[in-house]
Each structure stands twice: as C-alpha cells, then as structure tokens.
C-alpha positions in Angstrom: 66.5 84.6 120.7 70.1 84.8 119.3 71.7 88.1 119.0 72.9 89.2 115.6 76.6 89.1 115.1 78.2 92.5 114.6 80.8 92.6 111.9 83.9 94.5 112.9 84.9 97.5 110.9 87.5 97.1 108.2 91.0 97.6 109.5 91.9 99.5 106.3 89.0 101.9 106.7 89.7 102.5 110.4 93.4 102.6 110.2 93.7 105.0 107.3 91.2 107.4 108.9 92.7 107.2 112.4 89.8 105.5 114.1 89.6 102.8 116.8 90.1 99.4 115.2 87.4 97.7 117.3 84.5 100.2 117.1 85.5 102.5 114.3 84.2 105.5 116.2 86.8 106.7 118.7 90.0 108.5 117.6 93.2 106.6 117.6 95.7 109.5 117.8 96.4 112.1 120.5 98.4 114.6 118.4 100.1 113.8 115.1 101.6 110.4 115.8 101.1 109.7 119.5 98.4 107.1 120.2 95.7 107.7 122.8 95.9 105.4 125.8 92.4 104.0 125.0 89.4 104.5 122.9 87.0 107.1 124.2 84.0 105.3 122.6 84.5 101.6 123.5 87.4 101.6 126.0 89.9 99.5 123.9 93.3 99.8 125.5 95.9 100.7 122.8 98.8 99.3 124.8 99.1 96.4 122.4 100.0 98.7 119.5 103.6 98.9 118.6 104.1 99.9 115.0 107.8 100.7 115.6 109.5 101.9 112.3 107.4 99.8 109.9 105.3 102.6 108.6 108.3 104.9 108.1 110.2 102.3 106.1 107.2 101.7 103.8 106.7 105.4 103.3 110.3 106.0 102.5 110.2 103.3 99.9 106.9 104.4 98.4 107.6 108.2 98.4 111.2 107.7 97.4 110.2 105.6 94.4 107.6 108.1 93.3 109.8 111.3 93.9 112.9 109.7 92.4 111.0 108.5 89.4 109.6 111.9 88.7 113.0 113.6 89.3 114.7 111.2 86.9 112.1 111.8 84.2 112.4 115.6 84.6 116.2 115.4 84.4 116.2 113.2 81.3 113.4 115.1 79.5 114.3 118.7 80.4 117.8 118.8 82.1 117.0 121.6 84.6 119.6 123.1 86.9 120.2 121.5 90.2 118.6 124.3 92.2 115.3 123.7 90.4 115.6 120.0 91.3 116.0 120.9 94.9 113.2 123.4 94.8 110.8 120.8 93.3 111.7 117.5 94.9 112.7 118.3 98.5 109.3 119.8 99.3 107.5 117.1 97.4 109.4 114.4 99.3 108.6 116.1 102.6 104.9 116.5 101.9 104.6 112.9 100.7 106.4 111.4 103.7 104.6 113.5 106.3 101.2 113.1 104.5 101.4 109.3 104.5 103.0 108.8 107.9 99.8 109.1 110.1 97.5 107.0 107.9 100.2 104.2 107.6 100.8 104.2 111.4 97.0 103.9 111.9 96.9 101.1 109.4 99.7 99.2 111.2 97.8 99.5 114.5 94.5 98.4 113.0 96.1 95.4 111.3 97.8 94.5 114.6 94.4 94.5 116.2 92.7 92.6 113.4 95.4 89.9 113.5 95.3 89.7 117.3 98.9 90.8 117.8 98.2 91.6 121.5 97.3 88.0 122.3 100.7 86.8 121.0 102.5 89.3 123.1 100.5 88.4 126.2 101.3 84.7 125.9 105.0 85.2 126.3 
C-alpha cells in the first residue's frame, strides 16, 4: 500500500511565524534574531541558513518608503516644526524596522530551505 505524500508547509507561513520550514512545528529562533541550532520537533539542522543582510536591506527599503512618504505628506499638508517630525517619525521608523526584522529573517530562512539552498552550498 502506497503511503500518502505529505505536502510541506508553506515557506511563507512558516517563515513569517518563525517556525521550522520542514515541519512547521518547531521554533526557528533562539532569542530575537539568533537561530536555534536545530528544530526540536523534526531535528532539521539550521546550519544551511545564512540570511546575511538581505532582510535588513528589504526592511530599510520598505519602512523607509512608508515612513518617508508619510513624513513628506505631513510636511506638505501641515508644515509642522522639526521637533514634531522627530517625535513622530523616529519612533515609527524604529518600530517598523524592528517589527519586520524577525519575520523577514524567518521568511529568508524558509525560502532558502524551500529552494534547497543547502544542497548548492554542499556541492562546492
């Protein structure tokens, strides 16, 4: 009797929630950004994962576009003093960047697993 094929979890769902890209159950992170050595549920070794600065670059572009767009709109529409700009946009930029960093790093690791990035590294 043939065993049913198990479909792997979505790399987007597992990456954005910080779960193991193979089983979707174990946690990916040990702390805020540090990866665990392996999955506690299925034993997947996370040594293949090297997201480098990719997530940070995308976040700076996305958050910078959003915050700068809002700041320019407020400046043109209301012309507030500079201290009000600093009071509004610096905390928003900080929250946006730090809030997106962990999900984007998890997504980068999950997509590396889904596209078998570890196999390419091992062939060298």
